[in-house]
N, C-alpha and C positions, 0 to 999 in steps of 0.2 A: 794484678787484682783479678779475682774471679768475676765472671760476667753472667748474670742470670739470663736465661733464655725462655721467654714466654711469647711465642708468636701470636699475632692477632688472628691468624687463620685457624688457630686451634682453640677449642673451648677453654675458657679460663680454668685454672686449677680449682678443685673443690675446697681447698683450705689454704693455709699459709705455707705455700711452697711454690717452687718454679718447676716448669716442665723439664728444664735442663739447666746446667751450669757449665760454662766454658772456662777452662783454666788456661793461664798464659803458658806459652812455650817454655819448656825447661822447669815446669813445676815439680816439686817433690810431693809425693803422695804418702798417706798413711791409711791403711785399710784395717779396720778393727774386726775382730771376730764378733759374732753375736753376743751381746751382754745380757744376761738374765738378771732378774730382780732379786738377787741373793747377795747379802752382805759378806764381808770378809770373814765374819765369825760363823758363816753358814746359816744365819737366820734369814727368814724370808718374810717381808712385810705382807700383810693380808690384803691391802688394796692395790688396785692397778696404779693409782697415782703414786703411792710410795714405791712400788716396784719400778715404775718408769723413772722416778728420781734416782733410785739406786743405779739403774742402767746408765742414765746420762752422767752421773757422777763418775762411774767407772770409765765411760768414754772420755770424759774430761781428763781423768788421770792418765789414761793411755796416750791421749794426744799430747799432754804436757810432757810425758816421758820422751816423746819424739820431737819436742820443741814447737808444738802447735797448740791451738786452743779450739774451743767450740766454734769460734767465729770462722775457722778455716774449713768447717764441714761443707762439702759440696753435694753430698748425697746421703740420705738416710733410708734404711729399710727397717720397718718395724712389723712385728708379728704379734697379734693379740688373739686370745682364745675365745673371746666373747664379742659379738657384734655390738652389744650395748656398751662395751668399754671403749669403743673407738673415740668418742668425743672426749672422754676423760683422759685417755692417752694423749690426744692431740692438744689438750689444754696444757699438759705438762711439757710436751715437745715445744710448744710455742713460747714457753718461758725460757727454754734452754737455747733455742736457735736464734741467731742474730739476723739483722737485716743486711743484705737481702737474704731471705730464707733459702735453704738448699732445695735441690730436687728431692722428692720423697715418695716412697711407696709404702702403703699399709696393707698387710695381709691378714685375713682371718684364718687361723689354723686350728686344728683339732686338739693340739696339746703339745707339751714339751717333755723333756726327760723325767721331770718330777711333776706330779699333778698340781702342786701349789703354785707353780710358775704361771703367771698371767700374761707376761710380755717379754719379748726379746727384741733388742735393737742393735743394728750394726751401722757403722758409719764409714764414709770415705771422706778424708780431708785432703786438701791440697793447698800448697803455698809456693809462690815463686820466691826462691831464696836468692 
């Protein structure tokens, strides 16, 4: 079982995440590439919430292909283009991550490969098999 790490000597996290996650010896890992808010038909939803949902559903599919689930995520990195979209992204993230939540980092970036993209999310999952 993965173990969340949030030492009392470190300021508590700003949101629903842990400062670190320890995985058991012999764990198997899956590292996803960054997933953008673009559907399989190449359509792009207009809102950050919808794009984040597309990202998390893609991550869910990738993990399932490797025999894991969203519950196995130990680390998320997310990139959003607008500071005002941070909370909206985090509300979607919080619906998709389980307890205990993973380690997580959120970046504000100037843009992606196409201007309509608002968010990109990558994940690391681990499971002791």
